[in-house]
C-alpha positions, 0 to 999 in steps of 0.5 A: 697375334694377329690385328685385323682390321675388318671393313663391314656395312651389316651385321656378321652372318654366322657363316661370315663370324666363322670365316673370318675366325679361322682365316689362319688356322688356330692363331689368336685373332683381334679385330678392330670392325669398321661399321660403315652406316648407309650414306645416302650419297649412294642411293642410285649406286644401289639399285643399279646393284640390285637391278645387275644382279637381277635383284629388282625389287630391292632395287624398287625399294632402295629408298625405305631403308634407313640411311645417312643420320638416321642410319647409325643407330641400325649401324650402332647395334649391327655393330654391337651385334658384331662384335658380340659373336667375334667374341663370342667365338674367343677372338679380340673384339672392337670397334666403331661406327664409322663417321668419317671418312672410310679411307681416313679412318681407315688407314688412322686404324691401321696405324694405330693398332699395328695392323696386319691386314685388312679384310672388306667383308662387303655385298657386290657392288659391281658398278664401283668393282667395275669401276675400282671405287671399292674400298677394298681398290681403294684401300688397297693403295692407302693402307700400306697392308695387305687387304681381303675382299670378301663378300658377306653372305645374306641370311 
């Protein structure tokens, strides 16, 4: 069985569930899902990404989306939805909300579970990616297993 640590920022869309559960053909997969709530320190970067992607409406309304402590409940709901959808495919899935530094938790989870790989499923973060400060780039130097970055679909 392949153990995959899956870092997400929002609930998994059906197409994303299909993608991550079929990457290894018929090999059984076990997922440890780490749900990253929105952090208020990232507001400027998200607004810059929205502008760069031509999503001006989203940039103008960044302050209307819950962040920090207020983002924990939506993150918990997104995590439960994602776990349910992964299990529906027959995969094993457990998860938790990222409440400490994501890379510290990621390294710990990879070590505890003897994970085979990490998948970071994320929206495009052009500014962070340009400077190689996105989670996938940083994780590649930290976790000791292959890290695959995929872009999440919008529903």
